N, CA, C and O atoms as a GROMACS GRO file, in nm:
protein
  380
    1UNK      N    1   1.399  -1.228   0.636
    1UNK     CA    2   1.290  -1.369   0.600
    1UNK      C    3   1.349  -1.421   0.455
    1UNK      O    4   1.466  -1.459   0.451
    2UNK      N    5   1.290  -1.422   0.372
    2UNK     CA    6   1.297  -1.480   0.311
    2UNK      C    7   1.301  -1.343   0.174
    2UNK      O    8   1.215  -1.335   0.086
    3UNK      N    9   1.379  -1.281   0.182
    3UNK     CA   10   1.422  -1.135   0.089
    3UNK      C   11   1.286  -1.028   0.009
    3UNK      O   12   1.289  -0.916  -0.041
    4UNK      N   13   1.162  -1.139   0.031
    4UNK     CA   14   1.061  -1.071   0.002
    4UNK      C   15   0.897  -1.043   0.063
    4UNK      O   16   0.845  -1.132   0.130
    5UNK      N   17   0.840  -0.949   0.042
    5UNK     CA   18   0.766  -0.850   0.112
    5UNK      C   19   0.598  -0.929   0.117
    5UNK      O   20   0.513  -0.882   0.041
    6UNK      N   21   0.559  -1.053   0.210
    6UNK     CA   22   0.366  -1.100   0.212
    6UNK      C   23   0.357  -0.966   0.236
    6UNK      O   24   0.436  -0.888   0.288
    7UNK      N   25   0.215  -0.948   0.176
    7UNK     CA   26   0.145  -0.842   0.203
    7UNK      C   27   0.116  -0.849   0.302
    7UNK      O   28   0.096  -0.739   0.355
    8UNK      N   29   0.091  -0.988   0.400
    8UNK     CA   30   0.093  -0.944   0.540
    8UNK      C   31   0.167  -0.832   0.606
    8UNK      O   32   0.114  -0.744   0.674
    9UNK      N   33   0.301  -0.847   0.578
    9UNK     CA   34   0.408  -0.805   0.622
    9UNK      C   35   0.424  -0.672   0.582
    9UNK      O   36   0.482  -0.584   0.646
   10UNK      N   37   0.372  -0.663   0.476
   10UNK     CA   38   0.331  -0.487   0.435
   10UNK      C   39   0.228  -0.441   0.488
   10UNK      O   40   0.228  -0.318   0.488
   11UNK      N   41   0.135  -0.487   0.537
   11UNK     CA   42  -0.028  -0.428   0.622
   11UNK      C   43   0.069  -0.453   0.766
   11UNK      O   44   0.042  -0.349   0.825
   12UNK      N   45   0.134  -0.503   0.827
   12UNK     CA   46   0.194  -0.518   0.981
   12UNK      C   47   0.239  -0.409   0.948
   12UNK      O   48   0.176  -0.311   0.990
   13UNK      N   49   0.358  -0.384   0.865
   13UNK     CA   50   0.440  -0.278   0.879
   13UNK      C   51   0.419  -0.139   0.812
   13UNK      O   52   0.490  -0.039   0.802
   14UNK      N   53   0.269  -0.177   0.763
   14UNK     CA   54   0.169   0.026   0.717
   14UNK      C   55   0.113   0.068   0.887
   14UNK      O   56   0.120   0.181   0.935
   15UNK      N   57   0.054  -0.064   0.965
   15UNK     CA   58  -0.010  -0.027   1.064
   15UNK      C   59   0.125  -0.031   1.218
   15UNK      O   60   0.073   0.002   1.324
   16UNK      N   61   0.222  -0.053   1.224
   16UNK     CA   62   0.330  -0.067   1.304
   16UNK      C   63   0.408   0.107   1.267
   16UNK      O   64   0.442   0.198   1.342
   17UNK      N   65   0.410   0.095   1.161
   17UNK     CA   66   0.474   0.186   1.126
   17UNK      C   67   0.483   0.357   1.174
   17UNK      O   68   0.572   0.440   1.155
   18UNK      N   69   0.388   0.364   1.225
   18UNK     CA   70   0.309   0.566   1.302
   18UNK      C   71   0.196   0.546   1.189
   18UNK      O   72   0.076   0.560   1.211
   19UNK      N   73   0.258   0.509   1.051
   19UNK     CA   74   0.189   0.613   0.967
   19UNK      C   75   0.020   0.587   0.950
   19UNK      O   76  -0.026   0.655   0.858
   20UNK      N   77  -0.055   0.525   1.000
   20UNK     CA   78  -0.167   0.497   1.055
   20UNK      C   79  -0.196   0.488   1.214
   20UNK      O   80  -0.315   0.469   1.239
   21UNK      N   81  -0.131   0.495   1.299
   21UNK     CA   82  -0.131   0.511   1.416
   21UNK      C   83  -0.178   0.636   1.466
   21UNK      O   84  -0.133   0.706   1.557
   22UNK      N   85  -0.263   0.650   1.401
   22UNK     CA   86  -0.279   0.864   1.467
   22UNK      C   87  -0.504   0.825   1.540
   22UNK      O   88  -0.592   0.739   1.551
   23UNK      N   89  -0.477   0.937   1.559
   23UNK     CA   90  -0.616   0.965   1.643
   23UNK      C   91  -0.708   0.923   1.518
   23UNK      O   92  -0.658   0.902   1.407
   24UNK      N   93  -0.832   0.913   1.540
   24UNK     CA   94  -0.923   0.886   1.438
   24UNK      C   95  -0.927   1.056   1.349
   24UNK      O   96  -0.870   1.066   1.240
   25UNK      N   97  -1.001   1.181   1.415
   25UNK     CA   98  -0.966   1.253   1.274
   25UNK      C   99  -0.870   1.342   1.233
   25UNK      O  100  -0.871   1.457   1.189
   26UNK      N  101  -0.755   1.228   1.269
   26UNK     CA  102  -0.644   1.261   1.153
   26UNK      C  103  -0.599   1.177   1.024
   26UNK      O  104  -0.515   1.206   0.939
   27UNK      N  105  -0.741   0.985   1.044
   27UNK     CA  106  -0.675   0.894   0.996
   27UNK      C  107  -0.646   0.929   0.846
   27UNK      O  108  -0.538   0.909   0.790
   28UNK      N  109  -0.742   0.976   0.797
   28UNK     CA  110  -0.802   1.001   0.646
   28UNK      C  111  -0.679   1.086   0.623
   28UNK      O  112  -0.620   1.041   0.525
   29UNK      N  113  -0.616   1.193   0.676
   29UNK     CA  114  -0.530   1.275   0.633
   29UNK      C  115  -0.355   1.172   0.615
   29UNK      O  116  -0.274   1.171   0.522
   30UNK      N  117  -0.354   1.119   0.710
   30UNK     CA  118  -0.268   0.985   0.735
   30UNK      C  119  -0.255   0.848   0.625
   30UNK      O  120  -0.168   0.762   0.620
   31UNK      N  121  -0.366   0.865   0.547
   31UNK     CA  122  -0.369   0.760   0.474
   31UNK      C  123  -0.383   0.814   0.336
   31UNK      O  124  -0.361   0.733   0.246
   32UNK      N  125  -0.416   0.939   0.301
   32UNK     CA  126  -0.352   1.017   0.173
   32UNK      C  127  -0.234   1.054   0.179
   32UNK      O  128  -0.180   1.088   0.074
   33UNK      N  129  -0.168   1.057   0.288
   33UNK     CA  130  -0.014   1.117   0.285
   33UNK      C  131   0.053   0.982   0.206
   33UNK      O  132   0.121   0.990   0.103
   34UNK      N  133   0.012   0.834   0.288
   34UNK     CA  134   0.123   0.746   0.219
   34UNK      C  135   0.061   0.693   0.122
   34UNK      O  136   0.106   0.620   0.034
   35UNK      N  137  -0.081   0.743   0.145
   35UNK     CA  138  -0.110   0.696  -0.053
   35UNK      C  139  -0.053   0.763  -0.090
   35UNK      O  140   0.025   0.690  -0.151
   36UNK      N  141   0.001   0.919  -0.118
   36UNK     CA  142   0.051   0.968  -0.195
   36UNK      C  143   0.238   0.932  -0.256
   36UNK      O  144   0.300   0.932  -0.362
   37UNK      N  145   0.271   0.896  -0.067
   37UNK     CA  146   0.442   0.836  -0.096
   37UNK      C  147   0.410   0.714  -0.135
   37UNK      O  148   0.513   0.653  -0.164
   38UNK      N  149   0.283   0.629  -0.155
   38UNK     CA  150   0.338   0.500  -0.262
   38UNK      C  151   0.289   0.530  -0.382
   38UNK      O  152   0.294   0.442  -0.468
   39UNK      N  153   0.220   0.684  -0.423
   39UNK     CA  154   0.154   0.708  -0.557
   39UNK      C  155   0.294   0.766  -0.633
   39UNK      O  156   0.273   0.882  -0.669
   40UNK      N  157   0.401   0.728  -0.660
   40UNK     CA  158   0.541   0.773  -0.663
   40UNK      C  159   0.520   0.870  -0.778
   40UNK      O  160   0.576   0.980  -0.777
   41UNK      N  161   0.411   0.819  -0.917
   41UNK     CA  162   0.418   0.951  -0.993
   41UNK      C  163   0.292   1.016  -1.068
   41UNK      O  164   0.259   1.053  -1.181
   42UNK      N  165   0.229   1.006  -0.905
   42UNK     CA  166   0.131   1.120  -0.829
   42UNK      C  167  -0.012   1.097  -0.996
   42UNK      O  168  -0.063   1.193  -1.052
   43UNK      N  169  -0.034   0.979  -1.025
   43UNK     CA  170  -0.107   0.924  -1.151
   43UNK      C  171  -0.273   0.919  -1.048
   43UNK      O  172  -0.386   0.903  -1.096
   44UNK      N  173  -0.248   0.932  -0.945
   44UNK     CA  174  -0.379   0.871  -0.864
   44UNK      C  175  -0.434   0.745  -0.833
   44UNK      O  176  -0.542   0.717  -0.782
   45UNK      N  177  -0.272   0.622  -0.901
   45UNK     CA  178  -0.346   0.475  -0.868
   45UNK      C  179  -0.177   0.449  -0.814
   45UNK      O  180  -0.076   0.515  -0.839
   46UNK      N  181  -0.200   0.305  -0.717
   46UNK     CA  182  -0.074   0.281  -0.688
   46UNK      C  183  -0.013   0.114  -0.766
   46UNK      O  184  -0.055   0.001  -0.740
   47UNK      N  185   0.052   0.138  -0.826
   47UNK     CA  186   0.066   0.007  -0.889
   47UNK      C  187   0.220  -0.101  -0.853
   47UNK      O  188   0.304  -0.085  -0.764
   48UNK      N  189   0.215  -0.164  -0.916
   48UNK     CA  190   0.317  -0.313  -0.877
   48UNK      C  191   0.462  -0.244  -0.892
   48UNK      O  192   0.540  -0.271  -0.801
   49UNK      N  193   0.510  -0.158  -0.994
   49UNK     CA  194   0.570  -0.068  -0.986
   49UNK      C  195   0.630   0.018  -0.900
   49UNK      O  196   0.752   0.034  -0.893
   50UNK      N  197   0.522   0.092  -0.813
   50UNK     CA  198   0.557   0.205  -0.687
   50UNK      C  199   0.592   0.102  -0.591
   50UNK      O  200   0.688   0.106  -0.514
   51UNK      N  201   0.483  -0.016  -0.604
   51UNK     CA  202   0.544  -0.111  -0.462
   51UNK      C  203   0.638  -0.159  -0.452
   51UNK      O  204   0.715  -0.139  -0.358
   52UNK      N  205   0.659  -0.238  -0.550
   52UNK     CA  206   0.841  -0.266  -0.576
   52UNK      C  207   0.904  -0.164  -0.547
   52UNK      O  208   0.918  -0.140  -0.427
   53UNK      N  209   0.960  -0.076  -0.643
   53UNK     CA  210   1.041   0.074  -0.548
   53UNK      C  211   0.987   0.112  -0.425
   53UNK      O  212   1.090   0.135  -0.362
   54UNK      N  213   0.868   0.140  -0.326
   54UNK     CA  214   0.861   0.142  -0.196
   54UNK      C  215   0.935   0.064  -0.089
   54UNK      O  216   0.998   0.114   0.004
   55UNK      N  217   0.917  -0.074  -0.117
   55UNK     CA  218   0.942  -0.148  -0.042
   55UNK      C  219   1.088  -0.178  -0.061
   55UNK      O  220   1.158  -0.191   0.040
   56UNK      N  221   1.140  -0.189  -0.174
   56UNK     CA  222   1.269  -0.184  -0.170
   56UNK      C  223   1.372  -0.112  -0.163
   56UNK      O  224   1.493  -0.132  -0.172
   57UNK      N  225   1.268   0.031  -0.135
   57UNK     CA  226   1.367   0.169  -0.125
   57UNK      C  227   1.394   0.170   0.070
   57UNK      O  228   1.475   0.235   0.135
   58UNK      N  229   1.309   0.091   0.106
   58UNK     CA  230   1.332   0.013   0.256
   58UNK      C  231   1.395  -0.064   0.278
   58UNK      O  232   1.446  -0.051   0.389
   59UNK      N  233   1.428  -0.160   0.220
   59UNK     CA  234   1.506  -0.299   0.223
   59UNK      C  235   1.464  -0.410   0.193
   59UNK      O  236   1.535  -0.509   0.176
   60UNK      N  237   1.378  -0.405   0.186
   60UNK     CA  238   1.277  -0.489   0.139
   60UNK      C  239   1.220  -0.547   0.005
   60UNK      O  240   1.116  -0.510  -0.050
   61UNK      N  241   1.339  -0.678  -0.051
   61UNK     CA  242   1.335  -0.719  -0.195
   61UNK      C  243   1.160  -0.756  -0.215
   61UNK      O  244   1.088  -0.822  -0.141
   62UNK      N  245   1.133  -0.703  -0.312
   62UNK     CA  246   0.976  -0.768  -0.330
   62UNK      C  247   0.971  -0.825  -0.540
   62UNK      O  248   0.987  -0.768  -0.648
   63UNK      N  249   0.936  -0.978  -0.486
   63UNK     CA  250   0.941  -1.013  -0.594
   63UNK      C  251   0.812  -0.906  -0.709
   63UNK      O  252   0.742  -0.819  -0.658
   64UNK      N  253   0.809  -0.929  -0.810
   64UNK     CA  254   0.709  -0.940  -0.926
   64UNK      C  255   0.573  -0.980  -0.889
   64UNK      O  256   0.484  -0.895  -0.890
   65UNK      N  257   0.543  -1.123  -0.850
   65UNK     CA  258   0.459  -1.213  -0.834
   65UNK      C  259   0.383  -1.121  -0.690
   65UNK      O  260   0.265  -1.084  -0.698
   66UNK      N  261   0.467  -1.093  -0.564
   66UNK     CA  262   0.410  -1.009  -0.449
   66UNK      C  263   0.350  -0.906  -0.475
   66UNK      O  264   0.237  -0.872  -0.439
   67UNK      N  265   0.438  -0.839  -0.552
   67UNK     CA  266   0.304  -0.709  -0.608
   67UNK      C  267   0.197  -0.709  -0.685
   67UNK      O  268   0.113  -0.620  -0.697
   68UNK      N  269   0.204  -0.842  -0.753
   68UNK     CA  270   0.055  -0.822  -0.823
   68UNK      C  271  -0.028  -0.884  -0.738
   68UNK      O  272  -0.150  -0.869  -0.744
   69UNK      N  273   0.037  -0.967  -0.642
   69UNK     CA  274  -0.047  -1.013  -0.502
   69UNK      C  275  -0.150  -0.969  -0.485
   69UNK      O  276  -0.267  -0.998  -0.510
   70UNK      N  277  -0.058  -0.844  -0.409
   70UNK     CA  278  -0.090  -0.723  -0.346
   70UNK      C  279  -0.183  -0.641  -0.362
   70UNK      O  280  -0.256  -0.593  -0.275
   71UNK      N  281  -0.183  -0.613  -0.521
   71UNK     CA  282  -0.282  -0.536  -0.604
   71UNK      C  283  -0.417  -0.585  -0.590
   71UNK      O  284  -0.518  -0.535  -0.542
   72UNK      N  285  -0.380  -0.735  -0.662
   72UNK     CA  286  -0.502  -0.812  -0.706
   72UNK      C  287  -0.616  -0.808  -0.574
   72UNK      O  288  -0.737  -0.791  -0.567
   73UNK      N  289  -0.509  -0.833  -0.475
   73UNK     CA  290  -0.590  -0.836  -0.322
   73UNK      C  291  -0.666  -0.726  -0.304
   73UNK      O  292  -0.780  -0.765  -0.276
   74UNK      N  293  -0.662  -0.576  -0.306
   74UNK     CA  294  -0.675  -0.470  -0.263
   74UNK      C  295  -0.753  -0.404  -0.382
   74UNK      O  296  -0.823  -0.306  -0.358
   75UNK      N  297  -0.740  -0.468  -0.537
   75UNK     CA  298  -0.784  -0.390  -0.688
   75UNK      C  299  -0.948  -0.441  -0.635
   75UNK      O  300  -0.964  -0.561  -0.617
   76UNK      N  301  -1.053  -0.355  -0.614
   76UNK     CA  302  -1.224  -0.397  -0.667
   76UNK      C  303  -1.215  -0.416  -0.765
   76UNK      O  304  -1.244  -0.529  -0.803
   77UNK      N  305  -1.160  -0.298  -0.883
   77UNK     CA  306  -1.231  -0.288  -0.966
   77UNK      C  307  -1.171  -0.387  -1.094
   77UNK      O  308  -1.208  -0.414  -1.209
   78UNK      N  309  -1.052  -0.423  -1.001
   78UNK     CA  310  -1.014  -0.475  -1.131
   78UNK      C  311  -0.928  -0.419  -1.274
   78UNK      O  312  -0.957  -0.485  -1.374
   79UNK      N  313  -0.866  -0.350  -1.288
   79UNK     CA  314  -0.768  -0.259  -1.368
   79UNK      C  315  -0.610  -0.316  -1.300
   79UNK      O  316  -0.511  -0.293  -1.370
   80UNK      N  317  -0.597  -0.359  -1.220
   80UNK     CA  318  -0.463  -0.397  -1.205
   80UNK      C  319  -0.404  -0.299  -1.108
   80UNK      O  320  -0.288  -0.318  -1.072
   81UNK      N  321  -0.479  -0.184  -1.056
   81UNK     CA  322  -0.392  -0.069  -1.004
   81UNK      C  323  -0.445  -0.015  -0.868
   81UNK      O  324  -0.565  -0.044  -0.860
   82UNK      N  325  -0.412   0.038  -0.784
   82UNK     CA  326  -0.540   0.060  -0.704
   82UNK      C  327  -0.581   0.188  -0.699
   82UNK      O  328  -0.472   0.246  -0.693
   83UNK      N  329  -0.672   0.279  -0.697
   83UNK     CA  330  -0.716   0.386  -0.653
   83UNK      C  331  -0.727   0.439  -0.478
   83UNK      O  332  -0.752   0.356  -0.391
   84UNK      N  333  -0.714   0.521  -0.461
   84UNK     CA  334  -0.746   0.567  -0.326
   84UNK      C  335  -0.838   0.530  -0.258
   84UNK      O  336  -0.817   0.529  -0.136
   85UNK      N  337  -0.988   0.481  -0.314
   85UNK     CA  338  -1.102   0.421  -0.246
   85UNK      C  339  -1.046   0.322  -0.200
   85UNK      O  340  -1.041   0.302  -0.078
   86UNK      N  341  -0.992   0.237  -0.292
   86UNK     CA  342  -0.968   0.076  -0.303
   86UNK      C  343  -0.851   0.118  -0.141
   86UNK      O  344  -0.902   0.108  -0.030
   87UNK      N  345  -0.793   0.134  -0.147
   87UNK     CA  346  -0.657   0.188  -0.075
   87UNK      C  347  -0.737   0.177   0.050
   87UNK      O  348  -0.732   0.075   0.118
   88UNK      N  349  -0.819   0.291   0.086
   88UNK     CA  350  -0.845   0.318   0.230
   88UNK      C  351  -0.962   0.187   0.261
   88UNK      O  352  -0.988   0.142   0.373
   89UNK      N  353  -1.028   0.137   0.117
   89UNK     CA  354  -1.074   0.047   0.202
   89UNK      C  355  -1.038  -0.089   0.254
   89UNK      O  356  -1.092  -0.151   0.346
   90UNK      N  357  -0.929  -0.127   0.172
   90UNK     CA  358  -0.859  -0.188   0.232
   90UNK      C  359  -0.764  -0.182   0.309
   90UNK      O  360  -0.691  -0.282   0.309
   91UNK      N  361  -0.732  -0.083   0.387
   91UNK     CA  362  -0.646  -0.036   0.516
   91UNK      C  363  -0.717  -0.054   0.609
   91UNK      O  364  -0.674  -0.106   0.712
   92UNK      N  365  -0.900   0.004   0.587
   92UNK     CA  366  -0.953   0.004   0.710
   92UNK      C  367  -1.022  -0.078   0.727
   92UNK      O  368  -1.057  -0.106   0.841
   93UNK      N  369  -1.064  -0.142   0.627
   93UNK     CA  370  -1.206  -0.228   0.600
   93UNK      C  371  -1.345  -0.182   0.563
   93UNK      O  372  -1.437  -0.260   0.542
   94UNK      N  373  -1.356  -0.037   0.556
   94UNK     CA  374  -1.430   0.055   0.506
   94UNK      C  375  -1.386   0.104   0.396
   94UNK      O  376  -1.290   0.076   0.324
   95UNK      N  377  -1.506   0.219   0.391
   95UNK     CA  378  -1.564   0.332   0.305
   95UNK      C  379  -1.681   0.328   0.239
   95UNK      O  380  -1.718   0.425   0.173
   0.00000   0.00000   0.00000
């Protein structure tokens, strides 16, 4: 496409990549595994640098602006990063 990853494209990737397409009792484990992959420095949060790294690693260039928009969309407490609860809430629509 345009060389950047839109949030909808990221969500679609997460939903269709097999990361989240497991039976319900495995869902939490799969979400946690995906979160750990995104949380490159293991600080318990996903920040824009980690999103950019992850998406670039898989061949999609991501602009800082796009990463900031993705973080803002899922960031419930306004700290500029996504914790595990925010991640689960955003990916599943519940928690």
